[in-house]
VEXRO-785624 format. One line per field, with one value per residue (C-alpha): residue number from 1; residue in three letters; x, z negated, y negated. Coordinates in Angstrom, 1 decimal. Each point is the difference from the previous one (the first is absolute). Example, Ala and Ser with C-alpha at 12.3 -4.5 7.8 and 13.67 -1.06 7.14 Angstrom:
// VEXRO-785624
k: 1, 2
r: ALA, SER
east: 12.3, 1.4
up: -7.8, 0.7
north: 4.5, -3.4
***
This chain:
// VEXRO-785624
k: 1, 2, 3, 4, 5, 6, 7, 8, 9, 10, 11, 12, 13, 14, 15, 16, 17, 18, 19, 20, 21, 22, 23, 24, 25, 26, 27, 28, 29, 30, 31, 32, 33, 34, 35, 36, 37, 38, 39, 40, 41, 42, 43, 44, 45, 46, 47, 48, 49, 50, 51, 52, 53, 54, 55, 56, 57, 58, 59, 60, 61, 62, 63, 64, 65, 66, 67, 68, 69, 70, 71, 72, 73, 74, 75, 76, 77, 78, 79, 80, 81, 82, 83, 84, 85, 86, 87, 88, 89, 90, 91, 92, 93, 94, 95, 96, 97, 98, 99, 100, 101, 102, 103, 104, 105, 106, 107, 108, 109, 110, 111, 112, 113, 114, 115, 116, 117, 118, 119, 120, 121, 122, 123, 124, 125, 126, 127, 128, 129, 130, 131, 132, 133, 134, 135, 136, 137, 138, 139, 140, 141, 142, 143, 144, 145, 146, 147, 148, 149, 150, 151, 152, 153, 154, 155, 156, 157, 158, 159, 160, 161, 162, 163, 164, 165, 166, 167, 168, 169, 170, 171, 172, 173, 174, 175, 176, 177, 178, 179, 180, 181, 182, 183, 184, 185, 186, 187, 188, 189, 190, 191, 192, 193, 194, 195, 196, 197, 198, 199, 200, 201, 202, 203, 204, 205, 206, 207, 208, 209, 210, 211, 212, 213, 214, 215, 216, 217, 218, 219, 220, 221, 222, 223, 224, 225, 226, 227, 228, 229, 230, 231, 232, 233, 234, 235, 236, 237, 238, 239, 240, 241, 242, 243, 244, 245, 246, 247, 248, 249, 250, 251, 252, 253, 254, 255, 256, 257, 258, 259, 260, 261, 262, 263, 264, 265, 266, 267, 268, 269, 270, 271, 272, 273, 274, 275, 276, 277, 278, 279, 280, 281, 282, 283, 284, 285, 286, 287, 288, 289, 290, 291, 292, 293, 294, 295, 296, 297, 298, 299, 300, 301, 302, 303, 304, 305, 306, 307, 308, 309, 310, 311, 312, 313, 314, 315, 316, 317, 318, 319, 320, 321, 322, 323, 324, 325, 326, 327, 328, 329, 330, 331, 332, 333, 334, 335, 336, 337, 338, 339, 340, 341, 342, 343, 344, 345, 346, 347, 348, 349, 350, 351, 352, 353, 354, 355, 356, 357, 358, 359, 360, 361, 362, 363, 364, 365, 366, 367, 368, 369, 370, 371, 372, 373, 374, 375, 376, 377, 378, 379, 380, 381, 382, 383, 384, 385, 386, 387, 388, 389, 390, 391, 392, 393, 394, 395, 396, 397, 398, 399, 400, 401, 402, 403, 404, 405, 406, 407, 408, 409, 410, 411, 412, 413, 414
r: MET, ASN, SER, PHE, ILE, GLU, LYS, VAL, ASP, PHE, PHE, LYS, GLY, ASN, ASN, PRO, GLU, ASP, ILE, ALA, VAL, ARG, TYR, GLY, THR, PRO, VAL, TYR, VAL, TYR, ASN, GLU, GLU, ILE, LEU, ARG, GLU, ARG, MET, HIS, THR, VAL, ALA, GLN, VAL, VAL, THR, LYS, TYR, PRO, TYR, THR, ALA, ASN, TYR, SER, ILE, LYS, ALA, ASN, THR, ASN, ILE, HIS, LEU, LEU, ARG, MET, ALA, LEU, GLU, GLU, GLY, ASP, ASN, CYS, ASP, ALA, MET, SER, VAL, GLY, GLU, LEU, MET, MET, LEU, GLU, LYS, ALA, GLY, PHE, PRO, VAL, GLU, ARG, ILE, PHE, PHE, VAL, PRO, ASN, ASN, VAL, SER, ALA, ASP, GLU, LEU, GLN, TYR, ALA, ILE, ASP, LYS, GLY, ILE, MET, THR, SER, LEU, ASP, SER, LEU, SER, GLN, LEU, GLU, LEU, PHE, GLY, GLN, LEU, ASN, PRO, GLY, GLY, LYS, CYS, ALA, VAL, ARG, ILE, ASN, PRO, GLY, VAL, GLY, ALA, GLY, HIS, HIS, GLU, LYS, VAL, VAL, THR, ALA, GLY, LYS, LYS, THR, LYS, PHE, GLY, VAL, ALA, GLU, GLU, ASP, ILE, ASP, GLN, ILE, PHE, GLU, ILE, SER, LYS, LYS, TYR, HIS, LEU, THR, ILE, ALA, GLY, ILE, ASN, GLN, HIS, ILE, GLY, SER, LEU, PHE, MET, ASP, PRO, GLU, PRO, TYR, LEU, LYS, ALA, VAL, GLU, ASN, LEU, LEU, ARG, ILE, ALA, MET, ARG, PHE, GLU, ASN, LEU, GLU, PHE, ILE, ASP, PHE, GLY, GLY, GLY, TYR, GLY, ILE, PRO, TYR, HIS, LYS, LEU, ASP, ASP, GLU, ALA, GLU, PHE, PRO, MET, GLU, ASP, PHE, LYS, LYS, ARG, LEU, GLU, PRO, ILE, LEU, ASP, ALA, PHE, VAL, GLU, LYS, TYR, GLY, LYS, ALA, PRO, LEU, PHE, LYS, SER, GLU, PRO, GLY, ARG, TYR, CYS, VAL, ALA, GLU, GLY, SER, VAL, ILE, LEU, GLY, ARG, VAL, HIS, ALA, VAL, LYS, GLN, ASN, ALA, GLY, VAL, LYS, TYR, ALA, GLY, THR, ASP, ILE, GLY, MET, ASN, VAL, LEU, VAL, ARG, PRO, SER, MET, TYR, ASP, SER, TRP, HIS, ASP, VAL, GLU, ILE, LEU, ARG, ASN, GLY, LYS, VAL, VAL, GLU, ARG, LYS, GLU, LEU, GLN, GLU, ILE, THR, VAL, VAL, GLY, ASN, ILE, CYS, GLU, SER, GLY, ASP, ILE, ILE, ALA, LYS, ASN, ARG, GLN, LEU, PRO, GLU, MET, LYS, VAL, GLY, ASP, LEU, ALA, CYS, VAL, LEU, ASP, THR, GLY, ALA, TYR, GLY, TYR, SER, MET, CYS, SER, THR, TYR, ASN, SER, ARG, PRO, ARG, PRO, ALA, GLU, VAL, LEU, ILE, GLY, LYS, ASP, GLY, SER, VAL, LYS, VAL, ILE, ARG, ARG, LYS, GLU, THR, LEU, GLU, ASP, LEU, PHE, ARG, TYR, PHE, GLU
east: 20.4, 2.4, -2.7, -3.7, -0.4, 1.8, -1.7, -3.5, 1.2, -1.6, 0.9, -1.3, 3.1, 0.0, 3.2, -0.7, 2.5, -2.0, -3.1, 2.0, 1.4, -3.4, -2.1, 2.5, 1.0, -1.4, -2.6, -2.7, 0.4, -3.2, -0.3, -3.3, 0.3, 1.0, -2.7, -2.9, 1.5, 0.0, -3.8, -1.3, 1.5, -1.7, -3.4, 0.2, 0.8, -3.2, -2.0, -2.4, -2.0, -1.0, 2.8, 1.7, 3.6, -0.4, 3.2, 0.9, 0.8, 1.9, 3.1, -0.2, -2.9, 1.5, -3.2, 1.6, 0.8, -3.5, -1.5, 2.4, -1.5, -3.2, 0.9, 1.5, -3.2, 0.5, -2.1, 1.6, -0.1, 0.2, 1.1, -1.0, -2.1, 2.9, 0.5, -3.7, 0.2, 3.1, -1.9, -2.9, 2.3, 1.6, -3.5, -0.8, -3.8, -0.9, -1.0, 3.7, 1.3, 0.2, 0.3, 2.3, 0.7, 1.3, -0.7, -1.6, -2.6, -3.8, 0.8, 2.1, -2.7, -2.6, 1.9, -0.1, -3.6, -1.2, 2.4, -1.7, 3.4, 0.3, 1.6, 1.8, 0.2, 2.8, -1.3, -3.4, 0.1, 0.5, -3.0, -2.4, 1.3, -0.7, -3.6, -0.9, 1.0, -1.8, -2.5, -1.4, 3.0, 2.2, 4.0, 2.8, 2.1, 3.7, 0.7, 3.4, 0.4, 2.8, 2.6, 2.5, 2.8, 2.9, 3.4, 0.0, -2.3, -1.2, -1.5, -1.6, -4.1, -1.3, 0.7, 0.0, 2.3, -1.7, -2.6, -1.9, -3.6, -2.4, 1.2, -1.8, -1.5, -1.8, -1.8, -3.2, 0.1, 0.3, -3.6, -1.4, 1.3, -1.5, -3.4, -0.1, 0.4, -1.7, 3.6, 0.7, 3.2, 1.0, 3.6, 2.7, 3.9, 3.5, 3.4, 2.7, 2.7, 2.5, 3.0, 0.0, 1.4, -1.3, -3.4, -1.1, -0.6, -2.3, -1.7, -0.5, -1.5, -2.4, -1.3, -0.6, -1.6, -2.4, -0.5, -1.0, -2.4, -2.1, -1.2, -1.3, -3.0, -0.5, 3.5, 0.1, 4.1, 2.8, 3.3, 3.2, 2.2, 3.5, 3.3, 1.9, 3.5, 2.5, 4.1, 1.7, 3.2, -0.3, 3.5, 0.6, -2.2, -2.7, -3.0, -3.2, -3.2, -1.5, -3.4, -0.8, 0.8, -2.1, -2.9, 0.1, -0.1, -2.8, -2.7, -0.8, -0.3, -2.5, -1.8, -0.5, -1.3, -2.4, -1.4, -0.4, -1.5, -2.6, 1.3, 3.3, -0.1, 2.3, 3.4, 2.3, 4.0, 2.1, 3.1, 1.9, 3.7, -0.4, -1.5, 2.5, 3.4, 2.1, -1.3, 1.8, 3.8, 1.7, 2.7, 2.2, 3.4, 3.0, 1.3, 2.6, 2.0, 2.1, 1.3, -0.7, 1.4, 0.6, -3.4, -0.4, -3.0, -1.5, -2.0, -3.2, -3.1, -1.9, -1.2, -2.2, -2.7, 0.4, -0.1, -0.8, -0.3, 3.4, 0.0, -3.3, -0.3, 3.7, -1.0, 2.3, 0.1, 2.3, 2.5, 1.5, 2.7, 0.0, 2.9, -0.7, -3.4, 1.7, -0.4, 3.3, 0.7, -0.4, 3.8, 2.8, -2.7, 0.9, -2.3, -1.8, -2.8, -2.1, -1.5, -2.3, 0.1, -2.0, 1.3, -0.8, 2.4, -2.5, -0.2, 1.4, -1.2, 2.1, 2.4, 3.3, -0.6, 2.0, 0.2, 2.3, 2.1, -2.3, 1.4, -1.2, -2.2, -1.4, -3.5, -1.6, -3.0, -2.0, -2.2, -3.9, -1.0, -3.7, -1.5, 0.2, 2.6, -1.5, -3.1, 2.0, 2.1, 0.2, 1.6, 2.3, 3.0, -2.3, 1.1, -2.9, -1.1, 1.5, -1.7, -1.7, 0.8, -1.7, 1.8, -2.8, -0.3, 1.3, 2.9, -1.1, 0.6, -2.3, -0.5, -3.1, 0.6, 2.1, 3.2, -1.1, 1.7, 1.1, -2.5, -2.4, 1.2, -1.2, -3.5, -2.3, 1.4, -2.4
up: 3.3, -3.0, -2.5, 0.1, -3.6, -0.4, 2.8, -1.7, -3.3, -0.4, -4.2, -0.5, -2.3, -1.7, -0.3, 2.1, -2.0, -3.4, 1.8, 0.7, -3.2, -1.9, 2.4, 1.2, 3.4, 2.6, -0.5, 2.6, -0.6, 1.5, 0.7, -0.5, 2.0, 3.1, -0.4, -0.3, 3.1, 1.9, -1.1, 0.7, 3.5, 1.3, -1.4, 2.3, 3.3, 1.4, -1.2, 2.9, -0.5, -3.1, -1.1, -2.7, -0.4, -1.5, -1.5, 0.3, -3.7, 0.9, 0.6, -3.8, -2.4, -3.1, -1.5, -0.9, 3.6, 0.9, -2.1, 1.6, 3.3, -1.6, -0.9, 3.1, 2.1, 1.4, 0.3, -0.4, 1.8, -1.7, 0.9, -2.8, -3.2, -2.0, 2.0, -0.3, -3.6, -0.3, 2.1, -2.6, -2.7, 1.5, 0.4, 3.2, 0.9, 2.5, 2.7, 0.3, 0.0, 3.4, -0.4, 2.9, -0.9, 2.3, -0.3, -3.2, -2.0, -0.6, -3.4, 1.0, 2.4, -2.6, -2.4, 2.4, 1.1, -3.6, -0.6, 3.2, 1.3, 3.8, 1.5, 3.3, 1.6, 1.9, 1.7, 1.5, -2.6, -2.8, 1.3, 0.1, -3.5, -1.0, 1.7, -1.7, -3.6, 0.7, 2.7, 1.1, -1.4, 1.4, 1.2, 2.2, 2.4, 0.5, 3.9, 1.3, 2.9, 1.6, -0.8, -2.8, -1.5, -2.8, -0.5, -0.3, 1.2, -3.5, -0.6, 3.4, -0.4, 3.1, 3.5, 1.3, -2.3, -3.3, -2.5, -0.4, 1.1, 2.6, 3.6, 2.5, 1.9, -2.9, -1.1, 1.5, -2.4, -2.8, 1.3, -0.2, -3.4, -1.5, 2.0, -1.5, -3.8, 0.8, -1.0, 0.8, 1.3, -1.4, 1.2, 1.7, -1.1, 1.5, -1.4, 2.8, -2.1, -2.7, 0.2, 3.2, 0.7, 3.4, 0.1, 3.6, -0.6, -3.0, 2.3, 2.9, -2.7, -1.4, 3.8, 0.3, -3.0, 0.5, 4.0, -2.1, -2.3, 2.6, 0.2, -3.5, -0.8, -3.0, -1.7, -3.2, 0.1, 2.4, -2.0, 2.4, -2.7, -1.0, -0.1, 0.3, -0.4, -2.4, 1.1, -1.8, 1.6, -1.8, -0.8, 3.6, 0.5, 1.8, 0.5, -1.8, 1.5, 2.2, -1.9, 1.2, 3.8, -0.9, -1.2, 2.8, 2.2, -1.7, -0.3, 3.9, 0.2, -2.9, 2.0, 3.0, -1.6, -2.4, 3.1, 1.9, -3.1, -0.7, -3.8, -2.3, -2.1, -3.1, 1.3, -2.4, 0.2, -2.4, -0.7, -2.8, 0.3, 0.8, -3.1, -2.4, 1.7, -0.6, -3.4, -1.6, -0.4, -1.8, -2.4, -0.3, -1.8, 2.0, -1.9, 2.4, 2.9, 2.1, 3.4, 1.4, 3.6, 0.8, -1.0, -3.3, -1.7, -2.9, -2.5, -1.4, -2.4, 3.3, 0.9, 2.7, -2.9, -0.5, 3.6, 2.5, 3.2, 1.0, -0.2, 1.8, 2.5, 0.6, -1.6, -0.1, -3.5, -0.5, -2.8, -2.1, -2.5, -3.5, -2.3, -3.5, 1.0, 2.9, 3.8, 1.5, 3.3, 3.0, 1.4, 0.1, 1.0, -0.1, 1.3, -2.8, -0.3, -3.3, -1.2, -2.8, -2.6, 1.3, 1.2, 3.6, 2.8, 1.4, -3.5, 2.0, -0.5, 2.5, 2.5, 1.1, -1.1, 0.2, -3.4, -2.6, -2.1, -2.5, -3.6, -2.8, -1.9, 2.8, 0.5, 3.5, 0.8, 2.8, 1.8, 1.4, -2.5, -0.5, 2.3, 0.2, -2.9, -3.3, 1.6, 1.6, -3.2, -1.2, -2.9, 2.1, -1.9, -3.1, -0.1, -1.6, 2.2, -0.7, -1.4, 1.8, -1.2, 1.2, 0.0, -0.1, 1.7, -3.3, -0.3, -2.5, 0.3, -1.2, 0.5, 2.5, -0.5, -2.6, 0.8, -0.4, -2.4, 0.1, -2.4, 2.7, 2.2, -2.4, -0.7, 2.8, -1.1, -1.9
north: -14.0, 0.3, 0.9, 0.3, 0.3, -3.3, -1.8, 0.8, -0.4, 3.8, 0.1, -3.2, -0.9, 3.3, 1.7, 3.3, 1.8, -0.8, 1.6, 3.1, 0.4, -0.8, 2.3, 2.4, 0.9, 0.7, -2.8, -1.2, -3.9, -2.0, -3.7, -1.5, -2.8, 1.8, 2.4, -2.6, -2.0, 3.2, 1.0, -3.5, -0.1, 3.2, -1.3, -2.8, 1.8, -0.8, -3.2, -0.6, 2.9, 2.3, 1.9, 1.9, 1.3, 3.5, 0.8, 3.5, 0.8, 3.4, -2.4, -0.8, 1.1, -2.2, -1.3, -3.2, -0.5, 1.0, -2.6, -2.6, 0.9, -0.5, -3.7, -0.5, 0.7, 3.5, 3.3, 3.1, 3.4, 3.2, 3.3, 2.3, 0.2, -0.9, -3.0, -0.8, 0.3, -2.3, -2.6, 0.3, -0.6, -2.9, -1.4, 0.0, 0.1, 2.8, -2.3, -1.0, 3.7, 1.9, 3.8, 1.3, 3.8, 2.6, 3.5, -0.1, 2.2, -0.2, -1.3, -2.6, -1.4, 0.7, -2.4, -3.1, 0.8, 0.0, -3.4, -1.5, -0.5, -0.5, 3.0, 0.6, 3.4, 1.3, 2.7, 1.4, 3.0, -2.7, -2.1, 3.2, 0.7, -3.3, 0.2, 3.1, -1.7, -3.3, 0.1, -3.5, -1.3, -2.7, 0.4, -0.9, 2.1, -0.1, -0.1, 0.9, -2.8, 2.1, -3.2, 1.0, -1.7, 0.1, 0.6, 3.4, 2.9, 0.7, -3.3, 0.0, 0.3, -0.3, 1.5, 3.2, 1.4, -0.3, 1.6, -3.2, -1.0, 0.9, -0.2, -2.2, 2.9, 1.2, -3.0, 1.2, 2.8, -2.8, -1.3, 3.6, 0.8, -3.3, 0.6, 3.1, -1.0, -3.5, -1.6, -3.5, -0.8, -3.4, -0.2, 1.2, 0.4, 0.6, 0.0, 0.1, 0.2, -1.4, -2.3, -1.7, -3.3, -0.9, -1.1, 1.3, 3.7, -1.2, -2.5, 2.6, 2.4, -2.8, -0.6, 3.6, 0.5, -2.9, 1.4, 3.4, -2.0, -1.0, 3.3, -0.3, -2.1, -2.3, 0.7, -1.7, -0.2, 1.1, 0.8, -0.3, 1.7, -1.6, 0.8, -3.5, 0.4, -1.2, -0.9, 3.1, -1.5, -3.4, -0.2, 0.4, -2.9, 2.0, -2.4, 0.1, 1.5, -3.2, -0.3, -3.5, 1.1, 3.4, -1.9, -2.5, 2.9, 1.9, -2.7, -0.1, 3.8, -0.3, -2.8, 1.9, 2.9, -2.2, -1.7, 3.4, 2.0, -2.9, -0.2, -0.2, 3.2, -0.1, 0.6, 1.8, 0.9, 2.2, -1.5, 2.6, -0.3, -4.1, -0.7, 1.6, 1.3, -3.5, -0.4, 2.8, 1.2, 3.0, -0.5, 3.1, 0.8, 1.1, 2.8, 1.3, -0.7, 2.1, 1.2, 3.1, 0.7, -3.3, -1.3, -2.3, 0.7, -1.9, 2.0, -1.7, 1.1, -1.1, 3.4, 1.2, 0.5, -3.7, -1.2, 3.0, -2.4, 0.3, 3.7, 0.4, -2.3, -1.1, -3.4, -2.8, -1.9, -2.9, 0.1, -2.9, 0.8, -1.4, -0.3, -1.5, -1.3, -1.9, 0.6, 1.5, -2.1, 1.8, -0.5, 2.5, 2.7, 3.6, 3.0, 1.8, 2.5, -0.8, 3.3, 1.0, 2.8, 2.6, 3.3, -0.3, -1.0, -1.9, -2.1, -3.3, -3.7, -1.9, 1.8, -1.1, -4.0, -2.6, -1.0, -1.7, 2.1, 1.8, 1.1, 2.0, -1.9, -2.3, -0.4, 1.1, -2.3, 1.8, -2.5, 0.2, 3.0, -1.3, 2.2, 3.5, 0.3, 0.5, 1.5, 2.9, 0.4, 3.4, 2.0, 2.0, 1.5, -0.6, -3.6, -2.4, -2.9, -3.4, -2.9, -3.0, -3.5, -3.3, -3.4, -2.3, -3.3, -1.9, 2.5, 2.3, 3.7, 2.5, 3.8, 0.9, 3.9, 1.5, 2.2, 3.6, 2.2, 3.4, 1.1, -1.3, 2.8, 2.6, -1.5, 2.3, 3.2, 1.9
***
């Protein structure tokens, strides 16, 4: 594939150079059409039984994107009181919010209890705390199914070497604590990891969780978690997650469980990345090109404060080069390492990539930045966070979060 942004008409007829000049670089640019299509897709994963897709908003908490998820029929997961408040602000009713915190205080749990938001407890001690705060209440429990998947050990959230969930051998203690505080265990949930492209580990984890679910009476819902991947190597024609094949393989697994359990509870999934990753790019300006010890570097203003995934997870993001608003064709390639403007040797966006020649003044367009991009931004090196702009389905461009200013950096000092 020569150009993803040309193939999908990402900028909807707008000149990306004009966007970069108007809003400054770096800048996150979102495509509403792609976002809505992905959000709608996950809402249709299961149609035979009661089902909701709970978008995991830690991937991207921009309130305008949350409103899209609401309109496209998705529910949402939150990990903190801040995320709960963001969902409330976006218009989500409490029954469409699932609170899935990890190691939180009594105050955070009490906030959800007072709001009537369904909460999943991640450990026996958190279940005990919930029982103390809300005797006779209703909650869910996160189970560690012993099956994990993901592209990096830091995103695998189930299995023997992870902090998440209650191990299967401790399930009897769930029942003991719930009896002690007269709690109703309304649901169980899991999350095996993030960014898997092969459905097999997920399907195995579903089967395993359904086996465990047989130990719980009268469950109102079972949440399979999420993690559907997206093709980050799309310029090398990496295939998309096989969603249709996955759906066909999932349904008979649910059929077998419903027949055995005697009813169909509400089934849930937790897609985060899949909903938003491909709906955003970052535009950054090339400010320097140099050679060091035979390595060619292109220095941009897309630092690890703007996109931390490559530095934190060794994550791959495809990069396209724009010159005068046009995509530079991928021919006569040379090995270039694209770096940011942060004073860290690990501030690398793309290492040893085969790219067209890059010149000062070009734009680097980093693909697939909608998930864990802005939501993990920082002001490291005292650099303000960038603007987020949205290209509407009609081609209109608007700011959905303004660029921080240098003055913003001083607002919290007493």
